[in-house]
C-alpha positions in Angstrom: 59.4 -19.2 -37.4 58.9 -16.3 -39.8 55.8 -14.3 -40.5 54.9 -14.7 -44.2 53.2 -12.7 -46.9 52.3 -9.4 -45.4 53.3 -6.0 -44.1 55.1 -5.6 -40.9 55.4 -2.1 -39.3 58.7 -1.4 -37.4 58.5 1.8 -35.3 61.9 3.6 -35.1 63.4 6.7 -33.6 67.0 8.0 -33.4 68.0 5.8 -30.5 69.9 2.5 -30.4 66.9 0.5 -29.1 65.0 1.2 -32.2 67.9 0.1 -34.4 68.2 -3.0 -32.3 64.5 -3.9 -32.8 64.9 -3.5 -36.6 67.9 -5.7 -36.6 66.2 -8.3 -34.3 63.2 -8.5 -36.6 65.4 -8.9 -39.7 67.5 -11.6 -38.0 64.8 -13.7 -36.3 61.4 -13.1 -37.9 61.7 -11.7 -41.4 60.5 -13.7 -44.4 61.4 -12.6 -47.9 57.7 -12.3 -48.9 57.2 -9.6 -46.2 57.1 -5.9 -46.9 58.6 -3.7 -44.1 57.1 -0.3 -43.3 59.7 1.5 -41.2 57.8 4.3 -39.4 59.5 7.2 -37.7 57.2 9.4 -35.6 59.0 12.6 -34.6 56.9 13.1 -31.4 56.0 16.5 -30.1 56.8 18.1 -33.5 53.7 20.0 -34.5 54.1 20.6 -38.3 51.1 22.9 -38.6 52.2 25.1 -35.7 55.7 25.3 -37.0 54.6 26.4 -40.4 52.3 29.1 -38.9 55.1 30.3 -36.8 57.4 30.4 -39.8 54.9 32.4 -41.7 54.8 35.0 -38.9 58.5 35.3 -38.7 61.6 33.7 -40.1 62.9 32.7 -36.6 61.7 29.2 -36.9 63.4 28.5 -40.1 66.8 27.4 -38.6 65.1 25.2 -36.1 62.8 23.6 -38.7 65.8 23.0 -41.0 67.7 21.3 -38.2 64.6 19.1 -37.4 64.1 18.2 -41.1 67.8 17.3 -41.4 67.6 14.9 -38.5 64.5 13.3 -39.9 66.1 12.9 -43.3 69.2 11.4 -41.8 67.2 8.8 -40.0 65.2 8.0 -43.1 68.4 7.6 -45.1 69.9 5.3 -42.5 66.9 2.9 -42.6 66.6 3.1 -46.4 70.2 2.0 -46.5 69.6 -0.9 -44.1 66.6 -2.0 -46.3 68.7 -1.7 -49.5 71.8 -3.4 -48.2 69.8 -6.2 -46.6 67.9 -6.9 -49.8 64.7 -6.1 -47.9 61.4 -5.0 -49.6 60.0 -2.0 -47.9 60.0 1.8 -47.4 60.6 4.4 -44.7 58.0 7.0 -43.7 58.0 9.8 -41.2 54.8 11.1 -39.7 55.2 14.0 -37.3 52.8 13.8 -34.5 52.0 15.0 -30.9 51.2 11.3 -30.0 53.6 8.6 -31.2 51.5 5.8 -29.8 48.3 6.8 -31.6 50.2 7.5 -34.8 51.9 4.1 -34.7 48.5 2.4 -34.3 46.9 4.5 -37.1 49.6 3.9 -39.6 49.6 0.1 -38.8 45.9 0.1 -39.6 46.2 2.3 -42.8 49.0 0.0 -44.0 47.2 -3.2 -43.1 50.2 -4.4 -41.2 49.8 -7.7 -39.5 52.1 -6.9 -36.7 54.1 -4.1 -35.1 57.7 -4.3 -33.9 59.2 -1.7 -31.6 61.9 -1.1 -29.0 61.4 -0.1 -25.4 63.2 3.3 -25.2 61.5 6.6 -25.7 60.5 8.5 -22.6 62.4 9.4 -19.5 61.2 8.2 -16.0 59.2 11.3 -15.3 57.4 11.1 -18.7 56.7 7.4 -18.2 55.2 8.1 -14.8 53.0 10.9 -16.1 52.1 9.6 -19.5 53.0 5.9 -19.7 55.4 4.5 -22.2 54.7 4.5 -26.0 55.2 0.8 -26.1 52.7 0.2 -23.3 50.2 2.3 -25.1 50.7 0.5 -28.4 50.5 -3.0 -26.7 47.3 -2.0 -24.9 45.5 -0.4 -27.9 46.8 -2.0 -31.2 44.5 -4.3 -33.0 47.4 -6.4 -34.2 50.1 -8.3 -32.4 52.9 -6.1 -31.0 56.4 -7.4 -30.5 58.4 -5.2 -28.0 62.1 -5.9 -28.4 64.0 -5.4 -25.1 67.3 -3.7 -24.9 70.1 -6.3 -25.1 72.1 -6.8 -21.9 75.4 -5.0 -21.9 78.4 -7.3 -22.5 
């Protein structure tokens, strides 16, 4: 069964679980009439603060360039996957202090009919203190959320 005629938001990060969720969606649920919005939320990256710090001193320049390079690399990887798979869609990055809130906001702005995401993201301490991003999205999104579990090791 495939979802038809709408936008699907796939949340990604630099980790293998995100790539697995993208691949799982394209293999099992994608319909050619769908548009994929691949969303990367570099969590904890405060663009406004970084720009202010950069204006005060040039010390942040190297760190920001490294961060932008990683973001660009991830965007290029998913643009390549869209292109080589013949998939209609685009990749966007939205730096934020809160990945969960941003995923929900972008899904709403894009009028996505569902969200697909992986399970990885925070370490055990962060999950204990803050909860997981996928838990937050599942509990707060206004559209269905598909959480793709990590495949078992062979």
